[in-house]
N, C-alpha and C positions, 0 to 999 in steps of 0.2 A: 754744281748738280751732284757730284759724287759725295761732297761733304754733307749735303742735306740727306742723302740716302743713308749714310753712315749714322747720322744723328737720329733719323727716324728708326733705324734698326735697333740701335742701342736703347732707345726709349721703349720700343716695343718689347724687347726681350728682358727688360729690367726686372719685372716681377719674377721671372724664372731664374735670373742670375742670383737673386737673394737666396735661393735654395742651394746653390752650389757651394759645398763645403770647401774651404781653403782657397777660394777664388783670390788670385793675386793681381793679375793685370791682363789687359788685352794684348794679343800678339800679332794678329793678322786679321784681315777681313776679305772675303770674296764678295764681290758685288755682282748681282744677277741682272743683266739688262732685260728689258721687257720686249725688245725687238732687235733686229740686226742694226737698224738705224740708231737706236738708243746705245748700242754697244759702241758704234763709231763715235758718237757724241762723247760718251764717257772716256774712251781712249784719247780722243783729241784734247778734252779738258784736262785730264790727268797728266798727259805728256808735257803740258806746260809747266807743271808743278812737281815734276818727279823725274827719276831716271828709270828707263826700262831695264829691268834686271834680267828677265828671261821670258821667252815665248814658250808656252807649254801647250800641251794638247787640249787643255781646258780654258786657256786664256792667258793674258799677259800679266806678268808680275811686275809691280812698280815699287820703287823706294822713294818716298816723298822727300823733297828738298827740306821742307819744314814739317815736322810731325803734327798731326792733328791731336789737340788736347782733348781727352775725354775723361769722364769721371772714373774710368778704369785704367788710366795711364795714357802715355803717348802712343799713338798709332803711327807706324812708319811704313808698314808693308801692306799693299793692296793688290788684289788680283781683280781685273775686269774680266769676267767669264765670258765665254761664247754664249750666245743666246741659246736657251734650253727651256722648252715649254714646261718641263717637269719641275722647274724651280720658280714658277710664277707665284706660288704661295708666299714666298719670302723675297724681300728686296736684297738681302745679304745674308751671309753666314759668317759669324765672328769666331775666331779661335782665341782661346784664353789659356793662360798659365794658371795652374792650381798647385797648391803646396804638395799634395800627395795624390797622384792619379789613381792609386790603388783604392782610395775611398770611393771614387766614381766607378772604378772597374767592378767593385763589389755590388753595385747597383744593376749592372748588366745581367739580364735574366730575371731580375726581381722587380724591376720598374720598367714598364714597357717604353718609357721615353728614352731609355739608354740602350745603345747598341755598340758593339765592338766591330771595327773594320780593320782588317789586316791586309796590307799590301807588301810587296817585296821590299820597298825602301822605307816604308813608314807604317805606323798603326795609329788608330784614332778611336776615341770614345765619342760617339755622337749622342747629343741630346736634341730630341726632335719632338715638336708639338705642331699643332696647326699654326701657331704664332711664332715659334722659335726654332731656330736651327743653329746649334752651337757645337764647336768641335774642340777637343783637347788632344792635340797631336804629340806624337813622339817619333822623331825629333820635332822640335818646334819649327814652324815654317820660317820664322826669322833666322833660325840657325841654318836651315837648308839654303836659304837665299842670301844670307849674310847681310851685314850692314854696310 
């Protein structure tokens, strides 16, 4: 089930990814369950194919035993989020590595699809449309959670 959600999400955001300058590879993906029951199903399914790395305030982070091959590279880190009605527009949000984040940062304030998020431990550039939710994090989620 979670692999189908990832595939659906990457297909859906493909047309927007073409626009991202210097896109290098996928780093991480958050999956948004559509209900509490769906979250339990996703956690159960992924726990058979991965190691639980961390329980966070937003969901559980897993490291897959075998990476999922995507056209954007191997995906190893997945977070199954807690159910959140505000995320029902999207089935997932993918994080990507880009060659130069400054290129995207320069679009913040000029292109309404881009915004900047600053937290104590990290910052992110968000690319958001009705169909797409993509993040470019610093530091990368894979670096924070480790291999």
